[in-house]
Residue frames as qw, qx, qy, qz and C-alpha x, y, z in Angstrom:
[[0.329, -0.918, -0.221, -0.001, 91.64, 82.97, 116.55],
 [0.451, 0.640, -0.270, 0.560, 94.37, 85.57, 116.73],
 [0.666, -0.590, -0.285, 0.356, 96.45, 85.85, 119.89],
 [0.144, -0.956, 0.110, 0.231, 98.58, 88.76, 121.04],
 [0.641, 0.684, -0.293, 0.188, 101.60, 89.49, 118.83],
 [0.844, -0.408, -0.014, 0.349, 104.78, 88.00, 120.30],
 [0.112, 0.969, -0.220, -0.007, 107.34, 90.80, 120.50],
 [0.873, 0.197, -0.175, 0.411, 111.03, 90.21, 119.74],
 [0.428, -0.855, 0.095, 0.277, 113.68, 91.59, 122.08],
 [0.215, 0.852, -0.438, -0.191, 117.09, 92.79, 120.88],
 [0.360, -0.388, 0.845, 0.075, 118.81, 89.47, 121.58],
 [0.653, 0.338, 0.673, -0.086, 116.09, 87.59, 119.71],
 [0.482, 0.843, -0.007, -0.238, 116.40, 90.04, 116.82],
 [0.008, 0.735, -0.652, -0.183, 120.16, 89.53, 116.52],
 [0.479, -0.142, 0.866, 0.014, 119.83, 85.74, 116.67],
 [0.647, 0.546, 0.505, -0.169, 117.07, 85.66, 114.05],
 [0.401, 0.871, -0.185, -0.215, 119.16, 87.78, 111.71],
 [0.093, 0.746, -0.655, -0.074, 122.63, 86.31, 112.06],
 [0.642, -0.179, 0.742, -0.076, 122.15, 82.58, 112.73],
 [0.799, 0.492, 0.341, -0.055, 120.80, 81.85, 109.21],
 [0.456, 0.857, -0.238, 0.020, 123.47, 83.91, 107.45],
 [0.279, -0.655, 0.701, -0.043, 126.29, 82.39, 109.54],
 [0.762, 0.042, 0.644, -0.047, 125.08, 78.88, 108.64],
 [0.699, 0.698, 0.156, -0.017, 124.88, 79.85, 104.96],
 [0.202, 0.894, -0.399, 0.021, 128.26, 81.59, 104.86],
 [0.447, -0.506, 0.737, -0.027, 130.12, 78.79, 106.66],
 [0.801, 0.248, 0.544, -0.026, 128.52, 76.18, 104.39],
 [0.573, 0.819, -0.010, -0.003, 129.51, 78.22, 101.34],
 [0.032, -0.829, 0.558, -0.017, 133.09, 78.69, 102.53],
 [0.602, -0.294, 0.742, -0.023, 133.52, 74.98, 103.27],
 [0.761, 0.393, 0.516, 0.017, 131.90, 73.62, 100.11],
 [0.385, 0.903, -0.111, -0.155, 133.51, 76.29, 97.96],
 [0.229, -0.667, 0.687, 0.177, 136.91, 74.66, 98.41],
 [0.439, -0.013, 0.885, 0.157, 135.63, 71.56, 96.62],
 [0.514, 0.630, 0.298, -0.500, 133.44, 73.31, 94.08],
 [0.425, -0.002, 0.699, 0.575, 133.46, 72.22, 90.41],
 [0.180, 0.754, 0.554, 0.302, 130.69, 74.63, 89.36],
 [0.134, 0.583, -0.055, 0.799, 130.73, 78.45, 89.42],
 [0.246, -0.142, -0.689, 0.667, 130.86, 79.55, 93.04],
 [0.308, 0.022, 0.090, -0.947, 128.05, 82.06, 92.55],
 [0.673, -0.102, -0.547, -0.487, 125.81, 79.18, 91.42],
 [0.516, -0.124, -0.776, 0.342, 126.84, 77.19, 94.51],
 [0.006, -0.056, -0.443, 0.895, 125.95, 80.16, 96.70],
 [0.509, -0.037, -0.176, -0.842, 122.51, 80.55, 95.11],
 [0.678, -0.122, -0.701, -0.184, 121.78, 76.84, 95.53],
 [0.395, -0.145, -0.701, 0.575, 122.80, 77.01, 99.20],
 [0.174, 0.002, 0.194, -0.966, 120.74, 80.17, 99.63],
 [0.628, -0.104, -0.413, -0.651, 117.71, 78.35, 98.24],
 [0.727, -0.144, -0.671, 0.006, 118.27, 75.27, 100.41],
 [0.494, -0.208, -0.564, 0.628, 119.45, 76.94, 103.63],
 [0.062, -0.048, -0.196, 0.978, 118.76, 80.67, 103.92],
 [0.417, -0.182, -0.337, -0.824, 115.29, 80.94, 102.41],
 [0.633, -0.341, -0.678, -0.150, 113.77, 77.94, 104.28],
 [0.428, -0.261, -0.571, 0.650, 115.13, 79.13, 107.64],
 [0.034, 0.048, 0.086, -0.995, 113.94, 82.69, 107.16],
 [0.517, -0.205, -0.438, -0.706, 110.52, 81.71, 105.82],
 [0.581, -0.260, -0.762, 0.119, 110.28, 79.09, 108.56],
 [0.188, -0.159, -0.487, 0.838, 110.55, 81.80, 111.22],
 [0.336, -0.003, -0.104, -0.936, 107.66, 83.68, 109.66],
 [0.612, -0.168, -0.663, -0.398, 105.55, 80.53, 109.25],
 [0.471, -0.231, -0.745, 0.412, 106.16, 79.57, 112.88],
 [0.002, 0.130, 0.320, -0.938, 105.26, 83.05, 114.12],
 [0.471, -0.063, -0.337, -0.813, 102.09, 83.03, 112.03],
 [0.592, -0.219, -0.771, -0.085, 101.13, 79.63, 113.47],
 [0.329, -0.237, -0.634, 0.659, 101.61, 80.98, 117.01],
 [0.085, 0.203, 0.168, -0.961, 99.73, 84.21, 116.37],
 [0.524, 0.174, -0.222, -0.804, 97.05, 83.30, 113.87],
 [0.760, -0.035, 0.550, -0.345, 96.65, 79.56, 114.37],
 [0.882, 0.387, 0.261, 0.064, 97.91, 78.45, 110.96],
 [0.576, -0.266, 0.378, 0.674, 101.10, 78.37, 108.95],
 [0.411, 0.827, 0.328, 0.199, 101.17, 81.37, 106.63],
 [0.483, 0.239, -0.052, 0.841, 103.07, 84.59, 105.90],
 [0.219, -0.841, -0.411, -0.277, 100.56, 86.64, 107.85],
 [0.579, -0.681, -0.128, 0.429, 103.03, 87.68, 110.56],
 [0.484, -0.015, 0.264, 0.834, 105.13, 89.42, 107.91],
 [0.009, -0.479, -0.423, -0.769, 102.13, 91.56, 106.96],
 [0.332, -0.606, -0.620, 0.372, 101.04, 92.47, 110.51],
 [0.103, -0.727, -0.215, 0.643, 99.58, 95.98, 110.58],
 [0.265, -0.036, 0.540, 0.798, 99.94, 96.46, 106.83],
 [0.383, 0.629, 0.337, -0.587, 97.62, 98.73, 104.88],
 [0.661, 0.479, 0.505, 0.278, 96.63, 98.66, 101.23],
 [0.033, -0.684, 0.225, 0.693, 98.26, 100.95, 98.69],
 [0.753, 0.608, 0.087, -0.237, 97.53, 101.13, 94.97],
 [0.873, 0.051, 0.269, 0.403, 100.01, 99.33, 92.74],
 [0.472, 0.730, 0.079, 0.488, 100.89, 102.44, 90.75],
 [0.285, -0.905, 0.200, -0.246, 101.84, 104.33, 93.93],
 [0.842, -0.403, 0.319, 0.166, 103.98, 101.43, 95.10],
 [0.789, 0.325, 0.247, 0.459, 105.79, 101.30, 91.74],
 [0.206, 0.887, -0.013, 0.413, 106.33, 105.07, 91.58],
 [0.504, -0.809, 0.282, -0.110, 107.82, 105.13, 95.08],
 [0.887, -0.180, 0.338, 0.257, 110.00, 102.10, 94.31],
 [0.673, 0.535, 0.181, 0.477, 111.32, 103.62, 91.07],
 [0.045, -0.944, 0.125, -0.304, 112.09, 106.95, 92.78],
 [0.644, -0.657, 0.392, 0.014, 114.16, 105.15, 95.40],
 [0.883, 0.160, 0.301, 0.323, 115.74, 103.06, 92.66],
 [0.424, 0.807, 0.006, 0.411, 116.93, 106.28, 90.99],
 [0.336, -0.865, 0.308, -0.209, 118.40, 107.46, 94.29],
 [0.861, -0.309, 0.383, 0.131, 120.11, 104.09, 94.74],
 [0.772, 0.498, 0.158, 0.362, 121.60, 104.43, 91.26],
 [0.126, 0.897, -0.191, 0.379, 123.14, 107.78, 92.18],
 [0.613, -0.678, 0.387, -0.126, 124.46, 106.36, 95.46],
 [0.937, 0.043, 0.275, 0.212, 125.95, 103.43, 93.58],
 [0.600, 0.671, 0.007, 0.436, 127.83, 105.78, 91.25],
 [0.059, -0.860, 0.253, -0.438, 129.06, 107.99, 94.10],
 [0.601, -0.617, 0.425, -0.279, 129.67, 105.66, 97.04],
 [0.988, 0.019, 0.150, 0.032, 130.49, 102.20, 95.69],
 [0.674, 0.582, -0.237, 0.389, 133.72, 103.32, 93.92],
 [0.133, -0.737, 0.444, -0.492, 134.89, 104.95, 97.17],
 [0.824, -0.363, 0.352, -0.255, 134.09, 101.83, 99.21],
 [0.953, 0.272, -0.009, 0.136, 135.81, 99.63, 96.63],
 [0.428, 0.694, -0.354, 0.459, 138.92, 101.79, 96.82],
 [0.401, -0.665, 0.429, -0.462, 138.95, 101.90, 100.62],
 [0.824, -0.254, 0.464, -0.204, 138.58, 98.14, 101.00],
 [0.741, 0.560, -0.350, -0.126, 140.59, 97.10, 97.92],
 [0.150, 0.578, -0.764, 0.245, 143.58, 96.01, 99.98],
 [0.459, -0.174, 0.757, -0.432, 141.77, 93.85, 102.53],
 [0.838, 0.333, 0.140, -0.409, 139.50, 92.43, 99.85],
 [0.631, 0.581, -0.512, -0.047, 142.48, 91.33, 97.76],
 [0.050, -0.467, 0.816, -0.337, 144.20, 89.88, 100.81],
 [0.670, 0.002, 0.582, -0.461, 141.15, 87.79, 101.70],
 [0.836, 0.458, -0.009, -0.302, 140.52, 86.60, 98.13],
 [0.372, 0.639, -0.673, 0.021, 144.19, 85.66, 97.70],
 [0.250, -0.297, 0.857, -0.339, 143.72, 83.11, 100.49],
 [0.691, 0.256, 0.537, -0.411, 140.67, 81.54, 98.83],
 [0.523, 0.217, 0.716, 0.408, 140.13, 79.58, 95.60],
 [0.088, -0.037, 0.328, 0.940, 139.71, 81.86, 92.59],
 [0.165, -0.471, -0.749, -0.436, 135.99, 81.12, 92.24],
 [0.259, -0.629, -0.569, 0.462, 135.13, 83.04, 95.40],
 [0.046, -0.400, 0.095, 0.911, 135.73, 86.26, 93.45],
 [0.474, 0.588, 0.647, -0.104, 132.40, 86.68, 91.65],
 [0.265, 0.890, -0.051, -0.367, 133.78, 89.64, 89.67],
 [0.266, -0.451, 0.736, 0.429, 136.48, 87.51, 88.02],
 [0.743, 0.468, 0.128, -0.462, 134.58, 87.19, 84.75],
 [0.416, 0.578, -0.672, -0.202, 137.54, 85.77, 82.86],
 [0.136, -0.191, 0.946, -0.222, 137.57, 82.81, 85.23],
 [0.598, 0.296, 0.531, -0.522, 133.82, 82.37, 84.94],
 [0.640, 0.586, -0.215, -0.448, 134.12, 82.28, 81.16],
 [0.078, 0.419, -0.900, -0.093, 136.31, 79.17, 81.43],
 [0.486, 0.167, 0.795, -0.322, 133.13, 77.20, 82.18],
 [0.207, 0.263, 0.804, 0.492, 131.07, 75.80, 79.31],
 [0.218, -0.182, -0.234, -0.930, 128.35, 77.91, 77.73],
 [0.578, -0.432, -0.611, -0.326, 125.53, 75.65, 79.00],
 [0.549, -0.373, -0.548, 0.509, 126.92, 75.89, 82.54],
 [0.136, -0.057, -0.098, 0.984, 127.10, 79.69, 82.29],
 [0.381, -0.313, -0.429, -0.757, 123.51, 79.85, 81.03],
 [0.626, -0.452, -0.635, 0.024, 122.34, 77.65, 83.92],
 [0.438, -0.243, -0.391, 0.772, 124.30, 79.86, 86.32],
 [0.044, -0.086, -0.092, -0.991, 122.80, 83.08, 84.96],
 [0.501, -0.392, -0.540, -0.552, 119.24, 81.72, 84.96],
 [0.635, -0.446, -0.591, 0.222, 119.48, 80.36, 88.49],
 [0.342, -0.152, -0.253, 0.892, 121.25, 83.49, 89.72],
 [0.182, -0.252, -0.267, -0.912, 118.53, 85.62, 88.14],
 [0.593, -0.476, -0.561, -0.327, 115.70, 83.67, 89.78],
 [0.631, -0.408, -0.491, 0.440, 117.42, 83.63, 93.17],
 [0.351, -0.151, -0.146, 0.912, 118.79, 87.17, 93.20],
 [0.172, -0.197, -0.264, -0.928, 115.77, 88.91, 91.69],
 [0.640, -0.371, -0.374, -0.560, 112.93, 86.93, 93.29],
 [0.789, -0.319, -0.514, 0.109, 113.71, 84.31, 95.93],
 [0.531, -0.043, -0.383, 0.755, 116.37, 86.24, 97.84],
 [0.021, -0.205, 0.089, -0.974, 114.89, 89.76, 97.96],
 [0.591, -0.415, -0.357, -0.592, 111.29, 88.67, 98.54],
 [0.764, -0.324, -0.522, 0.199, 112.31, 86.37, 101.39],
 [0.435, -0.018, -0.334, 0.836, 114.55, 89.02, 102.95],
 [0.193, -0.311, -0.061, -0.929, 111.89, 91.73, 102.74],
 [0.696, -0.437, -0.455, -0.342, 109.26, 89.46, 104.29],
 [0.727, -0.295, -0.454, 0.422, 111.68, 88.80, 107.15],
 [0.402, -0.061, -0.209, 0.889, 113.40, 92.15, 107.69],
 [0.147, -0.130, -0.075, -0.978, 110.89, 94.82, 106.66],
 [0.622, -0.340, -0.478, -0.519, 107.91, 92.61, 107.48],
 [0.785, -0.400, -0.470, 0.047, 108.19, 90.22, 110.41],
 [0.608, -0.141, -0.356, 0.695, 111.21, 91.63, 112.28],
 [0.056, 0.271, -0.012, 0.961, 110.30, 95.29, 111.91],
 [0.525, -0.466, -0.285, -0.653, 106.69, 94.86, 113.01],
 [0.828, -0.404, -0.388, -0.017, 107.50, 92.49, 115.89],
 [0.488, 0.223, -0.436, 0.723, 110.51, 94.25, 117.40],
 [0.378, -0.626, -0.611, 0.303, 109.64, 95.34, 120.93],
 [0.213, -0.574, -0.092, 0.786, 110.98, 98.90, 120.60],
 [0.397, 0.635, 0.554, 0.364, 108.87, 100.63, 117.99],
 [0.120, -0.752, -0.023, 0.648, 110.29, 104.07, 117.12],
 [0.536, 0.808, -0.071, -0.232, 110.99, 105.99, 113.94],
 [0.012, 0.707, -0.697, -0.120, 114.52, 104.58, 114.12],
 [0.772, -0.083, 0.613, -0.146, 113.39, 100.93, 114.12],
 [0.838, 0.516, 0.177, 0.016, 113.38, 100.44, 110.31],
 [0.297, 0.853, -0.413, 0.120, 116.73, 102.22, 110.04],
 [0.436, -0.555, 0.690, -0.160, 118.30, 100.05, 112.75],
 [0.839, 0.109, 0.529, -0.069, 117.02, 96.88, 111.10],
 [0.668, 0.740, -0.064, 0.029, 118.36, 98.11, 107.75],
 [0.010, -0.791, 0.600, -0.119, 121.80, 98.54, 109.32],
 [0.625, -0.264, 0.723, -0.130, 121.63, 94.99, 110.67],
 [0.827, 0.476, 0.275, -0.114, 120.35, 93.83, 107.27],
 [0.440, 0.825, -0.354, 0.013, 123.44, 95.29, 105.62],
 [0.143, -0.622, 0.753, -0.162, 125.90, 93.63, 108.00],
 [0.828, 0.008, 0.503, -0.249, 123.98, 90.36, 107.65],
 [0.785, 0.603, -0.129, -0.051, 125.48, 90.10, 104.13],
 [0.636, -0.597, 0.439, 0.216, 128.56, 88.27, 105.42],
 [0.759, 0.194, 0.484, 0.389, 129.33, 87.04, 101.92],
 [0.365, 0.670, 0.206, 0.613, 129.45, 90.65, 100.59],
 [0.517, -0.637, -0.371, 0.435, 131.05, 92.57, 103.46],
 [0.448, -0.171, 0.088, 0.873, 132.54, 95.60, 101.69],
 [0.020, -0.365, -0.383, -0.848, 129.58, 97.73, 100.54],
 [0.230, -0.526, -0.737, 0.357, 127.77, 98.40, 103.80],
 [0.012, -0.398, -0.116, 0.910, 127.68, 102.18, 103.41],
 [0.260, 0.036, -0.558, -0.787, 125.94, 101.86, 100.05],
 [0.328, -0.339, -0.870, -0.143, 123.48, 99.22, 101.25],
 [0.182, -0.498, -0.603, 0.596, 122.52, 101.23, 104.34],
 [0.079, 0.389, -0.029, -0.917, 122.06, 104.52, 102.47],
 [0.278, 0.020, -0.673, -0.685, 120.23, 102.87, 99.57],
 [0.389, -0.325, -0.851, -0.137, 117.89, 100.63, 101.59],
 [0.127, -0.291, -0.592, 0.741, 117.11, 102.91, 104.54],
 [0.283, 0.143, -0.056, -0.947, 114.79, 105.33, 102.64],
 [0.575, -0.095, -0.600, -0.548, 112.50, 102.64, 101.11],
 [0.427, -0.212, -0.827, 0.296, 112.54, 100.74, 104.41],
 [0.001, -0.240, -0.433, 0.869, 111.40, 103.87, 106.23],
 [0.417, 0.070, -0.290, -0.859, 108.76, 104.59, 103.57],
 [0.547, -0.148, -0.791, -0.233, 107.42, 101.04, 103.85],
 [0.300, -0.246, -0.730, 0.563, 107.30, 101.44, 107.64],
 [0.130, 0.225, 0.225, -0.939, 105.51, 104.80, 107.59],
 [0.528, 0.117, -0.349, -0.765, 103.04, 103.86, 104.86],
 [0.622, -0.100, 0.699, -0.338, 102.61, 100.38, 106.35],
 [0.845, 0.471, 0.005, -0.253, 103.08, 98.74, 102.99],
 [0.681, -0.393, 0.555, 0.271, 105.71, 96.05, 102.61],
 [0.745, 0.497, 0.387, 0.221, 105.35, 95.94, 98.83],
 [0.161, 0.973, -0.167, -0.013, 107.27, 99.23, 98.55],
 [0.319, -0.692, 0.640, 0.096, 110.46, 97.68, 99.87],
 [0.767, 0.085, 0.628, 0.101, 109.84, 94.38, 98.05],
 [0.614, 0.755, 0.211, 0.092, 109.53, 96.13, 94.67],
 [0.028, 0.935, -0.354, -0.011, 112.55, 98.32, 95.36],
 [0.546, -0.485, 0.677, 0.091, 114.73, 95.38, 96.40],
 [0.771, 0.296, 0.551, 0.122, 113.71, 93.26, 93.41],
 [0.473, 0.877, 0.050, 0.069, 114.37, 96.16, 91.00],
 [0.193, -0.847, 0.492, 0.060, 117.79, 96.85, 92.54],
 [0.622, -0.268, 0.725, 0.128, 118.80, 93.22, 92.21],
 [0.729, 0.572, 0.376, 0.027, 117.40, 93.08, 88.68],
 [0.311, 0.926, -0.215, 0.002, 119.82, 95.79, 87.56],
 [0.297, -0.677, 0.672, 0.033, 122.83, 94.22, 89.27],
 [0.741, 0.040, 0.669, 0.021, 121.91, 90.78, 87.93],
 [0.654, 0.737, 0.168, -0.021, 121.52, 92.13, 84.41],
 [0.099, 0.884, -0.455, -0.031, 125.01, 93.61, 84.59],
 [0.524, -0.396, 0.754, 0.016, 126.42, 90.27, 85.74],
 [0.773, 0.341, 0.535, -0.014, 124.68, 88.34, 82.96],
 [0.504, 0.861, -0.063, -0.027, 125.89, 90.76, 80.28],
 [0.109, -0.794, 0.598, 0.020, 129.46, 90.55, 81.61],
 [0.583, -0.239, 0.776, -0.008, 129.43, 86.74, 81.63],
 [0.685, 0.378, 0.623, 0.019, 127.53, 85.88, 78.46],
 [0.467, 0.879, 0.064, -0.071, 128.38, 88.72, 76.07]]
């Protein structure tokens, strides 16, 4: 038997967003100083063991409280059906927009934050720089293949699906202040939640806000899930080509 949806206030929203990512980021920073595998692989393993279980656990607990059983139902509260072809078309349109934003905004952000980024990375072991492909290529070929496969599974499926279920599903539908700005506000928080990638917030906000708003208005979470997975597929493909080719 379904009970009344338990609304989340602003404090509860902030805690649900930032506690998991703080735990993940601190664990990554600590273990990364003793890491003998590629740091990006370490991060994905920690994301699988820490971030995903905590985030999915929140949804499962909410579903148990609201629907009487552990499930992902709370992430799909109020959702309506939409044909697969419409979902894919919308996702690909937003993917094209994200591609343009990436070409226009990311280089500017990289230039603006180049100094502080270099200063931070200079204080950390070399592996924390995921774009240092020459360093990555010092690992054996089997290790690089394992890294790319695991990174692909985590970054294209586990990570984005879990995040969309939490952010665009559970948190958006359960936040106590439901306005047209709600999905945009949660997208802004979603961007800053990426503590391990702190220098591309403008791109993330501008790229993810439109599909988040579309998913909210059309009441279909699969729009944002497909978009997020496709975005990460392209970035992951670039990483794999840079490392293995």
